[in-house]
C-alpha positions, 0 to 999 in steps of 0.5 A: 242248132248253130252248126247247121249254117253255111259258115259251119257246113262250107269248108272252102279248099285248104282249110281242112288240110293236113300234111299230104292231105289238101282236104280231111273230112272224118265223122269226128270233124264233121259231127257225124257217125260215118262219112269221110273224105280225103284228098291226097296230093302227091309230087311225082314219085310220092309216096303216102301209107294209109291205114284204113282203121275202122273204115273202107275206102276207094283210092279214086284218081282226080289227076294223075295215076298211081299204084296201089299196094294193099293186101298183098295186091298191087293195082295199077290205076291209069287215072285221068288228066283231071275230072273233066277229061274221063271216067277213072278206074279206081281201087277198094281198100278193106277196113283193118288194112294198110296200103301204100299209094305211089304216084310216078308222075304226081296227082291227086287222089280221092279217098272217099270212105266209111265206117263200117262192120264187114271186111271185104276183099281188096279190089280193082274196077276198070273205068269201063266197068263204071255205068255212067248215066245221063239224068234230067233234061234241058237245063237240068241235064247232068251226067252221074258216073256211079262208081260204088252204089249198091247196083254198081260195086260192092261195099259194106257202107260206102256209097260214091258217085260224081256228078258233071254239070254242063255250064248254066245247068242245075243238078241235084234237082229237084231238091231231095233229102235222105235223112230219115229211115223208111220204106222210101228214104234212106238215112245218109250223110253226104259230103259233096267235094267240088271242082270247077272248070276254069275260065279263059281269065279266071277260076270258075265257081258254082253254088250249093243250096241245103235247107231244112224242114221242121224236124231238121232245121239246116240253112246253107247257100254257098258259093263253091270253087275248085277244092271246096266242100259242103257237108250235108247231115240232113235236109233238102239238098239242091240245086247245085248250080253250074254258072254259065261259062264254068262246067261243075263237078262234084263228088259224092260220098254217102253213108249211114247207119242203115244195114241194107246199104240203100240210096232212097231219096225223097223229093221236096214236094213243093219241086218234085213236079219239075220231073214231069217237064223232062218228058218234053225236053232233050238232054243237053247235047253237051253231054256226056262231058266225059267218057272212058277214053281220054278227052 
């Protein structure tokens, strides 16, 4: 399929913007059935009304804080100065609802979403309640903040985490996939939203690889910068490469047709052996890059 190329699946910053949203990815625009993402930008004192329709959503601050009014509840999100400063709190918005998002000092807010059937309760989760873990070792070390995964926060279909990779390291490695249902693999569409720490003289960059297998071809090699998105309808994805000098952040949004909301992955058998080498290596001492406290 011609759509499974870098040109179609790498969406540079600003190219999908609509109104106050600098990024808009819907199931329709992505050409799939479930996963979505909007990045809302609010000026100081700004406010926006969002109707969730048939999607559940998070309001996850990328920079700044906000107030979320929905379902008769008011959630005050402290947020953060930026994605490299701390772990954030967030709010969950159920389907068939309306929310008013207001930011006194302005900011940017990710709204990852998933089409779903059940309507759950609107809720708030503090930064302290979000589990962080360090994965890999050596140059494969990275930090994962597990905001909305099956064992960290209840949702109907939505899966959300963020990954911080120190400069020079490789993450989403070994390459893995989740595109075929089975006992060891989930069928999930995935969105990668990137931010890159700037250098002293210029914005940073990173790289993302996605490649296929005989049943589902795909071929993506993208140079990514802050605000870029890579869509992964299927195939092996990884590595995500943080080039020397620039720490790399990405937000992962996943959803799919499975009714058990599982995140099961299968390593590329050509490269899965790399996990065994981590046993003799230390985790990168620069990690964690962020904690609950503002850095």
